[in-house]
KOLVEX-693307 format. One record per residue (C-alpha): x, y, z. Coordinates in Angstrom, 3 decimals, padded with zeros to 6 digits. Layout:
         px         py         pz
          X          Y          Z
...
//
This chain:
         px         py         pz
    000.000    000.000    000.000
    001.370    003.391   -001.013
    002.013    005.847    001.820
    000.806    009.261    000.690
    001.912    011.889    000.110
    005.029    010.118   -001.019
    008.620    011.213   -000.600
    010.545    011.940   -003.774
    013.633    009.788   -003.295
    013.763    007.996   -006.679
    012.810    004.760   -004.931
    010.297    003.768   -007.576
    011.258    001.395   -010.366
    011.414    004.084   -013.057
    012.249    007.775   -013.007
    010.139    008.425   -016.109
    007.526    006.391   -017.925
    006.719    007.719   -021.396
    003.105    006.992   -022.335
    002.574    007.298   -026.096
    006.087    006.834   -027.450
    004.742    005.693   -030.830
    003.340    009.147   -031.696
    005.507    011.543   -033.693
    006.291    013.715   -030.661
    006.519    010.726   -028.345
    009.230    009.221   -030.508
    011.161    012.520   -030.374
    010.843    012.566   -026.583
    012.131    008.996   -026.350
    015.041    009.836   -028.628
    015.924    012.958   -026.634
    015.819    011.206   -023.257
    017.905    008.279   -024.491
    020.476    010.546   -026.123
    020.860    012.906   -023.182
    020.039    010.999   -019.995
    019.676    007.218   -020.267
    023.027    005.648   -019.510
    024.541    009.020   -018.613
    025.669    010.466   -015.302
    022.092    010.948   -014.152
    021.385    007.246   -014.471
    017.874    008.053   -015.654
    015.629    004.996   -015.619
    013.186    005.232   -018.529
    010.378    002.913   -019.610
    008.076    003.126   -022.624
    004.367    002.468   -022.207
    001.315    002.129   -024.429
   -001.133   -000.330   -025.964
    001.060   -002.101   -028.513
    004.125   -003.912   -027.201
    005.563   -004.628   -030.652
    005.362   -000.993   -031.767
    006.958    000.172   -028.532
    009.778   -002.328   -028.969
    010.252   -000.912   -032.465
    010.561    002.610   -031.066
    013.101    001.409   -028.491
    015.169   -000.085   -031.305
    014.793    003.034   -033.453
    016.170    005.289   -030.699
    019.075    002.968   -030.044
    017.908    001.585   -026.710
    016.434   -001.891   -027.269
    016.944   -002.628   -023.564
    014.256   -000.167   -022.469
    011.483   -001.814   -020.416
    008.064   -001.943   -022.075
    004.834   -001.510   -020.107
    001.480   -002.314   -021.679
   -001.777   -000.620   -020.780
   -004.848    001.103   -022.152
   -006.032    004.705   -021.846
   -009.428    003.507   -020.604
   -008.257    000.699   -018.299
   -007.822    002.108   -014.790
   -006.142   -001.055   -013.439
   -003.416   -001.094   -016.081
   -002.817    002.654   -015.677
   -002.632    002.311   -011.889
    000.009   -000.394   -012.249
    002.059    001.786   -014.597
    001.721    005.003   -012.580
    002.725    003.244   -009.359
    006.089    002.354   -010.891
    006.964    005.883   -012.024
    008.392    008.943   -010.363
    007.032    010.904   -013.346
    004.700    009.942   -016.170
    004.845    011.785   -019.510
    001.918    011.426   -021.875
    001.823    012.522   -025.518
   -001.510    010.808   -026.247
   -004.196    013.255   -027.377
   -006.735    014.576   -027.808
   -006.472    014.635   -024.045
   -010.205    015.154   -023.594
   -010.632    011.704   -025.192
   -007.618    009.805   -023.927
   -006.170    011.698   -020.981
   -008.609    011.655   -018.079
   -007.842    008.153   -016.755
   -004.104    008.743   -017.112
   -004.318    011.846   -014.909
   -006.565    010.031   -012.434
   -004.069    007.169   -012.105
   -001.209    009.595   -011.438
   -003.267    011.459   -008.839
   -004.232    008.240   -007.047
   -000.625    007.067   -006.909
    001.027    010.374   -006.060
    002.884    010.280   -009.393
    004.126    013.475   -010.992
    002.825    014.088   -014.514
    003.611    016.179   -017.621
    001.792    016.500   -020.923
    001.710    018.738   -023.982
   -001.995    019.494   -024.131
   -003.336    022.820   -025.336
   -006.933    021.961   -024.417
   -008.408    024.493   -021.994
   -011.533    022.411   -021.401
   -009.470    019.352   -020.479
   -007.301    021.266   -018.020
   -010.363    022.822   -016.391
   -011.980    019.391   -016.068
   -008.850    017.985   -014.419
   -008.734    020.876   -011.945
   -012.361    020.298   -010.987
   -011.946    016.539   -010.711
   -008.550    016.196   -009.055
   -007.160    019.357   -007.453
   -007.954    018.419   -003.867
   -006.904    014.778   -004.198
   -003.659    015.742   -005.944
   -002.845    018.040   -003.029
   -003.433    015.178   -000.589
   -001.415    012.572   -002.525
    001.379    014.978   -003.477
    000.960    014.378   -007.213
    002.265    017.335   -009.200
    000.092    017.348   -012.319
    001.640    019.746   -014.849
   -000.215    020.093   -018.158
    000.908    022.300   -021.053
    004.629    021.497   -020.952
    005.299    022.070   -024.659
    005.056    025.071   -026.945
    001.699    025.278   -025.192
    002.604    026.906   -022.738
    006.215    026.903   -021.506
    007.496    029.905   -023.524
    004.556    031.974   -022.276
    004.536    030.813   -018.663
    008.278    030.820   -018.045
    008.816    033.903   -020.231
    006.396    035.881   -018.069
    008.087    034.605   -014.905
    011.534    035.495   -016.267
    010.722    039.116   -017.139
    008.833    039.621   -013.889
    011.792    038.425   -011.835
    014.088    040.704   -013.856
    011.692    043.644   -013.410
    011.647    043.169   -009.645
    015.429    042.862   -009.486
    015.847    046.139   -011.374
    012.989    048.199   -009.965
    012.223    046.657   -006.588
    008.675    045.643   -007.521
    006.824    043.541   -010.061
    005.369    044.897   -013.301
    001.624    045.452   -013.495
    001.398    044.076   -017.046
    003.190    041.591   -019.279
    002.641    041.369   -023.026
    003.848    038.431   -025.111
    004.267    038.697   -028.873
    004.897    035.653   -031.038
    007.245    036.749   -033.794
    009.429    034.956   -036.322
    008.291    031.356   -036.469
    008.467    028.362   -038.756
    006.822    025.035   -038.056
    003.873    022.839   -038.891
    000.879    021.558   -036.968
    001.021    017.864   -036.166
   -001.872    015.473   -036.406
   -002.371    015.466   -032.644
   -002.766    019.240   -032.516
   -005.263    019.159   -035.373
   -007.202    016.355   -033.697
   -007.362    018.350   -030.455
   -008.706    021.418   -032.293
   -011.360    019.333   -034.025
   -012.330    017.633   -030.793
   -012.853    021.005   -029.096
   -015.153    022.042   -031.931
   -017.079    018.797   -031.508
   -017.377    019.353   -027.754
   -018.740    022.852   -028.337
   -021.248    021.547   -030.842
   -022.440    018.905   -028.393
   -022.496    021.294   -025.434
   -022.643    024.998   -026.428
   -022.459    026.063   -022.768
   -018.747    025.167   -022.844
   -018.191    028.365   -024.819
   -018.466    030.222   -021.523
   -015.387    028.393   -020.268
   -013.373    028.959   -023.430
   -014.326    032.642   -023.494
   -013.472    033.225   -019.840
   -009.978    034.770   -019.552
   -009.718    033.307   -016.040
   -011.104    029.878   -016.925
   -008.231    028.012   -015.236
   -007.977    030.142   -012.110
   -009.100    028.891   -008.722
   -012.746    029.823   -008.350
   -013.302    033.469   -007.415
   -009.848    034.759   -008.395
   -010.058    037.166   -011.316
   -008.368    040.311   -012.588
   -008.634    043.054   -015.189
   -008.212    041.051   -018.426
   -011.302    040.882   -020.611
   -010.411    038.460   -023.410
   -008.003    037.705   -026.227
   -007.389    040.064   -029.126
   -009.786    039.397   -031.992
   -008.655    041.805   -034.739
   -005.704    043.808   -036.007
   -004.290    046.443   -033.643
   -001.241    048.662   -033.290
    000.648    048.406   -030.002
    003.233    050.961   -028.936
    005.523    048.243   -027.561
    005.003    045.575   -030.232
    004.035    047.279   -033.511
    001.212    045.856   -035.626
   -000.407    042.796   -034.100
   -002.957    040.148   -035.002
   -004.619    037.387   -032.942
   -002.417    034.516   -031.777
   -004.261    031.211   -031.943
   -002.490    029.777   -028.896
   -003.400    032.702   -026.651
   -006.599    030.842   -025.774
   -004.624    028.388   -023.616
   -001.359    030.225   -022.893
   -002.935    033.272   -021.277
   -005.042    031.082   -018.995
   -001.982    029.134   -017.872
   -000.048    032.329   -017.037
   -003.016    033.683   -015.078
   -003.332    030.379   -013.193
    000.361    030.578   -012.330
   -000.121    034.056   -010.912
   -003.148    032.928   -008.903
   -001.436    029.819   -007.515
    001.565    031.924   -006.488
   -000.746    034.117   -004.401
   -001.066    037.111   -006.794
    002.453    038.508   -006.154
    002.180    040.651   -009.292
   -000.899    042.409   -007.950
   -004.655    041.862   -008.078
   -004.861    044.112   -011.160
   -002.057    042.361   -013.083
   -002.775    041.974   -016.800
   -001.385    039.514   -019.344
   -001.958    039.272   -023.104
   -000.628    037.478   -026.180
   -000.636    038.445   -029.854
    001.186    037.770   -033.088
    003.571    040.644   -033.834
    004.033    041.471   -037.519
    006.235    044.580   -037.454
    005.738    048.276   -038.075
    004.660    050.342   -041.066
    002.462    049.336   -044.018
    004.170    045.974   -044.419
    003.500    045.072   -040.793
   -000.133    046.117   -041.158
   -000.540    043.959   -044.270
    000.999    040.934   -042.560
   -001.293    041.414   -039.559
   -004.331    041.422   -041.834
   -003.072    038.306   -043.602
   -002.522    036.401   -040.329
   -005.891    037.440   -038.918
   -007.666    036.480   -042.121
   -005.863    033.156   -042.314
   -006.866    032.170   -038.784
   -010.490    033.115   -039.406
   -010.578    031.223   -042.702
   -009.027    028.061   -041.233
   -011.267    027.965   -038.177
   -014.305    028.623   -040.317
   -013.401    025.864   -042.764
   -013.045    023.184   -040.061
   -016.156    024.346   -038.194
   -018.424    024.363   -041.248
   -019.844    020.844   -041.908
   -019.623    021.104   -045.704
   -015.941    022.115   -045.886
   -014.616    020.253   -042.842
   -014.211    016.773   -044.451
   -012.385    018.257   -047.429
   -009.995    020.209   -045.173
   -009.413    017.390   -042.681
   -008.427    014.930   -045.430
   -005.555    017.245   -046.334
   -004.264    017.712   -042.790
   -001.883    015.472   -040.796
   -003.614    012.621   -039.001
   -003.180    011.772   -035.283
    000.316    010.483   -034.614
    001.740    012.129   -037.738
    004.185    015.024   -037.732
    006.524    016.891   -040.063
    009.529    015.146   -041.572
    013.000    015.401   -040.096
    013.940    017.762   -042.927
    010.971    020.014   -042.185
    011.713    020.016   -038.462
    015.313    020.985   -039.159
    014.108    024.188   -040.817
    011.905    025.189   -037.891
    012.411    027.905   -035.287
    010.444    030.358   -033.172
    010.781    033.589   -031.206
    008.465    035.008   -028.565
    009.101    038.452   -027.088
    007.933    039.489   -023.645
    007.513    043.017   -022.316
    006.972    043.697   -018.608
    005.476    047.146   -018.022
    004.949    049.170   -014.854
    005.060    052.843   -013.841
    006.675    053.907   -017.095
    009.401    051.233   -016.855
    009.819    048.260   -019.172
    011.870    045.081   -019.196
    012.039    043.044   -022.393
    012.813    039.388   -022.773
    013.193    036.787   -025.509
    012.309    033.094   -025.542
    013.459    031.322   -028.701
    014.644    028.038   -030.149
    016.241    026.846   -033.383
    013.968    023.807   -033.498
    010.436    023.776   -034.875
    008.038    024.813   -032.098
    005.398    022.096   -032.200
    007.660    019.052   -032.396
    011.426    019.391   -031.972
    011.256    022.168   -029.405
    008.162    020.770   -027.706
    009.927    017.415   -027.286
    012.825    019.175   -025.545
    010.539    021.218   -023.292
    008.397    018.234   -022.324
    011.445    016.044   -021.701
    013.263    018.599   -019.570
    010.123    019.306   -017.541
    009.839    015.613   -016.710
    013.556    015.284   -015.949
    013.334    018.318   -013.677
    010.510    016.703   -011.713
    012.203    013.292   -011.649
    015.765    014.273   -010.767
    015.189    017.496   -008.838
    011.783    016.693   -007.407
    012.905    016.740   -003.793
    014.518    020.163   -004.214
    011.500    021.834   -005.799
    009.346    023.871   -003.449
    006.083    022.940   -005.183
    003.617    020.558   -003.623
    000.811    018.496   -005.106
   -002.027    019.842   -007.235
   -002.918    020.733   -010.804
   -000.002    023.069   -011.384
    001.707    024.968   -014.198
    005.311    024.905   -015.428
    006.046    028.152   -013.549
    004.551    027.010   -010.247
    005.837    023.427   -010.397
    009.395    024.082   -011.568
    009.895    027.808   -012.128
    013.375    029.109   -012.838
    014.941    025.681   -012.314
    013.266    024.605   -015.542
    014.421    027.808   -017.249
    018.008    026.883   -016.414
    017.529    023.347   -017.726
    016.089    024.646   -021.000
    018.945    027.114   -021.409
    021.384    024.230   -020.979
    019.403    022.315   -023.614
    020.007    025.084   -026.170
    016.898    027.238   -025.832
    017.121    031.005   -025.398
    015.649    032.565   -022.268
    017.155    036.027   -022.287
    016.418    039.341   -020.587
    017.351    041.914   -023.190
    016.695    045.354   -021.766
//
């Protein structure tokens, strides 16, 4: 019988169990962990888990680690998931859409006091997990950390970074942080597309869920709100960022940053504001690009929401488990710029990577988040609950990601 909340002494059989290694991102995570940690000084103990033993063995061979243990289970079988979670210090899952396949995985980790990371961008799923498991996760000590990929580590840790720099320079925190996604090259994977489509299906089946998606504080503890009123919907000019258009990932990223602030006890002030946009530059060219981005988002979302055009569009998109080729990933990169503002003072920061955001970089972020929990778990100040990257790992994870080649830089 497990004694809860558990101590984090690496006494379990595995440091990390990777659930979903056969997906495109899961394979990249397995490759990264094997290359950088398995058999190295850390002595990281990794196992692969999923439904199909033969496919998992193939992944182990592909990443050059045929000796990796294989655990078999099913996303809907609580007994098999309990057995897997009980063996792990940390469980990573790349199996989405999480609203379909993630609930029992989270529940198993909560029951067993097992730390957890995923790469979801599904606001409704995260809200459901908070409602279902927050109190039990606190009692068992399970640190459940969703959104550990491009959704939402650059946003969450970027905001934390510039706020800490602002306080160091000015003796107080900024009252506002703006994030602007800038230069970027990458492609949506099949899992991301499937998650988007599933959200549309959930809204169709239950229109009342729109209230959650439209609530800027949807992931906050109940009753904790602020001054933000919603995500940008059109083209605007910003004195700090130039011309801007909507950023499709703001719908999850902003909610994660606001949850971080709430869980930390509102150190940035009850009136703190946070926003995200796509920055397209200044002048006529920047304005034209902003219009193009805004129009493209509207056209894509309309095409997959409209029953007549959706099948035609979906057939031409990556399917679940599929991702861009190695050659395409090699050409990817991203930059996000963060501006902390308060009393006429500003501090600017940059979060960037030379890997494509949704796959190569996400695999690094997800892997390092799990390694941070597994190897530094006893040193982290966070306790159990449905947490965020900033509240679970904070600047320790920033340092790990810098060492992994990502840029987290305070610029001015």
